[in-house]
C-alpha positions in Angstrom: -190.8 -18.3 -108.6 -191.4 -15.6 -106.0 -191.9 -16.8 -102.4 -195.4 -16.3 -100.9 -195.2 -13.9 -98.0 -196.5 -14.5 -94.5 -197.4 -11.2 -92.7 -198.5 -10.9 -89.1 -200.6 -7.8 -88.5 -200.7 -5.6 -85.5 -204.0 -3.8 -85.2 -203.4 -1.0 -82.7 -205.9 0.9 -80.5 -204.7 3.3 -77.8 -201.1 2.0 -78.2 -202.0 -1.7 -77.7 -202.4 -4.6 -80.0 -206.1 -5.7 -80.3 -208.1 -8.2 -82.3 -211.8 -8.6 -83.0 -214.3 -10.4 -85.2 -215.6 -8.6 -88.3 -214.1 -5.3 -87.0 -216.0 -5.5 -83.6 -215.5 -7.0 -80.1 -211.9 -6.0 -79.8 -209.8 -7.8 -77.2 -206.2 -7.2 -76.0 -203.6 -9.2 -77.8 -200.3 -8.0 -76.5 -197.6 -5.3 -76.6 -197.0 -4.3 -80.2 -193.2 -3.7 -79.7 -192.7 -7.1 -78.2 -194.9 -8.9 -80.8 -193.1 -7.1 -83.7 -189.7 -8.2 -82.4 -191.0 -11.8 -81.8 -192.4 -12.2 -85.3 -189.2 -10.8 -86.9 -187.2 -13.4 -85.0 -189.6 -16.2 -86.0 -189.1 -15.6 -89.7 -192.1 -13.5 -90.7 -191.6 -12.0 -94.1 -193.0 -8.6 -93.3 -194.9 -6.9 -90.5 -198.0 -4.7 -90.8 -199.0 -2.1 -88.2 -202.4 -0.5 -88.4 -203.8 2.1 -86.0 -207.4 1.2 -86.5 -208.8 4.2 -84.7 -206.3 6.8 -85.8 -207.2 10.4 -86.3 -205.1 13.4 -87.3 -204.6 14.3 -83.6 -203.1 10.8 -83.0 -200.4 11.2 -85.6 -197.7 12.0 -83.0 -198.6 8.9 -81.0 -198.6 6.7 -84.2 -195.2 8.0 -85.2 -193.6 7.4 -81.8 -195.0 3.8 -81.6 -193.8 3.1 -85.2 -190.3 4.3 -84.2 -190.3 2.0 -81.2 -191.4 -1.0 -83.3 -189.0 -0.3 -86.2 -186.0 -0.3 -84.0 -186.4 -4.0 -83.3 -187.1 -5.1 -86.8 -185.0 -6.5 -89.7 -187.9 -7.2 -92.0 -190.0 -4.8 -94.1 -192.4 -2.8 -92.0 -195.7 -1.4 -93.3 -197.6 1.3 -91.2 -201.1 2.8 -91.6 -204.0 4.3 -89.9 -205.4 7.8 -90.4 -203.0 8.6 -93.3 -204.5 11.4 -95.3 -201.7 13.4 -96.8 -198.3 13.3 -98.5 -196.9 14.7 -95.2 -198.4 11.8 -93.2 -196.7 9.4 -95.5 -193.4 11.2 -95.1 -193.6 11.2 -91.3 -194.2 7.5 -91.2 -191.4 6.6 -93.6 -189.0 8.8 -91.6 -190.2 6.9 -88.5 -188.9 3.7 -90.0 -191.7 2.3 -92.1 -190.8 0.8 -95.4 -194.3 1.1 -96.8 -197.4 3.0 -95.8 -201.0 1.9 -96.2 -203.7 4.4 -97.2 -207.3 3.4 -96.9 -210.2 5.9 -96.4 -208.3 9.0 -97.6 -207.4 7.3 -100.9 -211.1 6.6 -101.6 -212.1 10.1 -100.7 -209.2 11.7 -102.6 -207.9 9.3 -105.2 -205.3 11.9 -106.4 -203.4 11.2 -103.1 -202.3 7.8 -104.6 -200.5 9.4 -107.5 -199.1 12.2 -105.4 -197.6 9.8 -102.8 -196.4 7.2 -105.3 -194.7 9.9 -107.4 -193.0 11.4 -104.4 -191.9 8.2 -102.6 -192.2 5.5 -105.3 -195.1 3.1 -105.7 -193.2 0.4 -103.9 -193.9 2.4 -100.7 -197.7 2.8 -101.3 -200.1 0.1 -100.2 -203.8 0.7 -100.8 -205.8 -1.0 -98.1 -209.4 -1.9 -99.0 -212.1 -3.1 -96.5 -215.1 -4.5 -98.2 -218.1 -6.7 -97.6 -220.6 -8.4 -99.9 -224.1 -6.9 -99.9 -227.4 -8.7 -100.3 -227.2 -8.7 -104.1 -223.7 -10.3 -104.1 -221.8 -7.1 -104.9 -218.7 -6.4 -102.9 -218.8 -2.8 -101.6 -215.9 -0.7 -100.2 -216.2 0.5 -96.6 -214.2 3.3 -94.9 -213.7 4.6 -91.4 -212.6 1.3 -89.9 -215.5 -0.4 -91.7 -218.1 1.9 -90.3 -219.2 3.6 -93.5 -220.4 1.9 -96.7 -219.6 4.1 -99.7 -221.4 1.8 -102.2 -218.2 1.7 -104.3 -217.5 -1.6 -106.2 -214.4 -3.4 -104.8 -213.1 -4.5 -108.1 -213.5 -1.2 -109.8 -211.8 0.6 -107.0 -208.9 -1.9 -106.9 -208.3 -1.4 -110.6 -208.5 2.4 -110.3 -206.0 2.3 -107.3 -203.5 0.4 -109.4 -203.9 2.8 -112.4 -203.3 5.8 -110.0 -200.0 4.3 -108.8 -200.6 1.8 -106.0 -197.8 -0.6 -105.5 -199.8 -3.3 -103.7 -203.4 -3.9 -102.7 -204.2 -5.1 -99.1 -207.8 -6.4 -99.2 -209.6 -7.4 -96.1 -212.9 -9.2 -96.3 -215.0 -7.7 -93.5 -217.2 -10.8 -93.5 -214.3 -13.1 -93.0 -212.3 -11.0 -90.6 -211.6 -12.8 -87.3 -213.9 -15.8 -88.1 -211.0 -18.3 -88.8 -213.2 -19.9 -91.5 -210.9 -19.3 -94.4 -210.1 -16.4 -96.8 -212.5 -15.2 -99.5 -210.4 -17.1 -102.2 -212.8 -16.3 -105.1 -212.4 -12.6 -104.5 -208.6 -12.8 -104.4 -208.6 -14.8 -107.6 -210.7 -12.1 -109.3 -208.5 -9.3 -107.9 -205.5 -11.2 -109.3 -207.1 -11.3 -112.7 -207.8 -7.6 -112.9 -204.6 -6.3 -111.2 -200.9 -6.8 -112.1 -199.6 -5.5 -108.7 -199.3 -7.8 -105.7 -202.4 -8.7 -103.7 -202.2 -9.2 -100.0 -205.0 -11.4 -98.5 -206.5 -10.5 -95.1 -209.5 -11.9 -93.2 -210.3 -15.4 -92.2 -207.1 -17.3 -91.5 -207.7 -20.2 -89.1 -205.4 -23.0 -90.1 -202.6 -24.0 -92.6 -205.0 -25.2 -95.2 -206.6 -21.7 -95.4 -203.2 -20.3 -96.4 -202.7 -23.1 -99.0 -206.1 -22.3 -100.5 -205.6 -18.5 -100.7 -202.2 -19.0 -102.4 -203.4 -21.8 -104.8 -207.0 -20.9 -105.5 -206.9 -17.2 -104.6 -203.6 -16.6 -106.3 -202.6 -14.1 -103.5 -199.1 -13.0 -103.3 -199.1 -12.7 -99.5 -201.4 -13.6 -96.7 -201.9 -11.5 -93.5 -203.1 -12.8 -90.2 -203.4 -11.6 -86.6 -205.1 -13.7 -84.0 -203.7 -17.1 -84.9 -200.2 -15.6 -84.4 -201.0 -13.4 -81.4 -202.6 -16.1 -79.4 -200.1 -18.8 -80.3 -202.5 -21.0 -82.4 -200.1 -21.4 -85.3 -196.5 -20.0 -84.8 -195.0 -18.5 -87.9 -192.2 -21.1 -88.2 -194.7 -24.0 -87.9 -197.0 -22.4 -90.5 -194.1 -22.0 -92.9 -192.9 -25.5 -92.4 -196.3 -26.9 -93.1 -196.8 -24.7 -96.1 -193.5 -25.9 -97.6 -194.5 -29.5 -97.0 -197.7 -28.8 -98.9 -195.9 -27.4 -101.9 -196.2 -23.7 -101.2 -193.0 -21.8 -101.9 -192.1 -19.8 -98.8 -188.9 -18.4 -97.4 -187.8 -20.5 -94.4 
């Protein structure tokens, strides 16, 4: 049985780690280099680093920060934010990333998924999807850091991303993000049914039971969280110990 992965996430704005609620009201959460090193030492399975306000002009800054973080890590490192070309992926992999997330650019140019997975291997390509349920109950994909609703169905896009060569799907429920009220387990369960690649859950972690639920009910392969780790609410070693005690297979 494969172990369920616990993944701290560093949301970066202007070179600093921040965290908000439903993509808004961002507050400072710590130095990304120090946090990355801390989580690696505590036993996190992977680390995700997302420049949430990245633009093409910030690529140099993103690369330099990724380099600084990667130097202190001994766990898989995923980097994303403003990635829009094969060259961008190459730059980040050269900077020490093991995987690269592509979000908005993949939706706008789906061919990019095949191009990057063919060039670097699909194990390096994580398609990040931000979505929210509309008034009719349909989950719709948003881009631009959640600012723009493209009216694209979440499940159709996830299936297409896999078919085009994605190695993993990182889905964030915008409605659950930062609320600490639990993951959207029903959505992850459906994603698991239509996709054969690993699904990473993001948005809503608040306590150990939320992780138990998303692994058991949501069938997620990994769970990502930010504020509960950044602000010391549930240290990674404590979470893993509690998950193990509750029958979740994790690497300790």
